[in-house]
C-alpha positions in Angstrom: -8.4 -23.8 -24.8 -8.4 -27.4 -25.7 -10.1 -29.0 -28.7 -12.0 -27.6 -31.6 -11.1 -25.8 -34.7 -12.0 -22.3 -33.5 -11.8 -20.7 -30.1 -14.1 -17.6 -30.6 -16.3 -16.8 -33.5 -17.6 -13.3 -34.1 -19.9 -11.7 -36.7 -18.1 -8.6 -37.7 -21.0 -7.3 -39.8 -23.1 -7.2 -36.6 -20.4 -5.2 -34.8 -19.1 -8.2 -32.7 -15.6 -7.9 -31.2 -13.4 -10.1 -29.0 -10.5 -9.4 -26.7 -8.5 -12.4 -25.7 -6.2 -12.0 -22.8 -4.0 -14.6 -21.0 -5.2 -17.5 -23.1 -3.3 -20.5 -24.2 -4.0 -23.4 -26.5 -2.8 -27.0 -26.4 -2.6 -26.8 -30.2 -6.2 -27.2 -31.3 -7.4 -24.6 -31.9 -4.1 -23.1 -33.0 -3.2 -19.6 -31.8 -4.1 -18.3 -35.3 -7.6 -19.8 -35.0 -8.4 -18.6 -31.5 -10.5 -15.9 -33.0 -12.3 -16.2 -36.4 -14.5 -13.7 -38.1 -17.7 -14.5 -39.9 -20.3 -12.7 -41.9 -23.5 -13.1 -39.8 -26.7 -14.0 -41.5 -30.4 -14.6 -40.6 -31.3 -17.3 -38.0 -31.2 -20.8 -39.3 -28.5 -20.1 -41.9 -24.8 -20.7 -41.5 -22.5 -17.7 -41.6 -19.6 -17.6 -44.0 -16.0 -17.4 -42.6 -14.1 -14.2 -43.5 -10.9 -15.0 -41.8 -9.0 -15.8 -38.6 -6.3 -14.2 -36.4 -5.7 -11.0 -34.6 -6.9 -7.7 -36.1 -9.0 -4.7 -35.0 -12.0 -7.0 -34.3 -10.0 -9.8 -32.6 -7.5 -8.3 -30.2 -4.9 -10.7 -28.6 -2.9 -10.0 -25.5 -0.7 -12.8 -24.0 -2.1 -15.5 -26.3 0.0 -18.5 -27.1 0.5 -22.2 -26.7 0.4 -24.0 -23.3 
């Protein structure tokens, strides 16, 4: 990944999950921001950020810096 503040964004209240495998970042987004969780909302509204990083919704395997 190269550029941007977040790699993957998921809406956990809608049941979204992400599994990142063999991914590297050049520093932006950081490895901590490769997966961020949001509270999804209705179309046309911006979701609120809940947090970022690996957890049961955002699973990381071999993720690091390039």
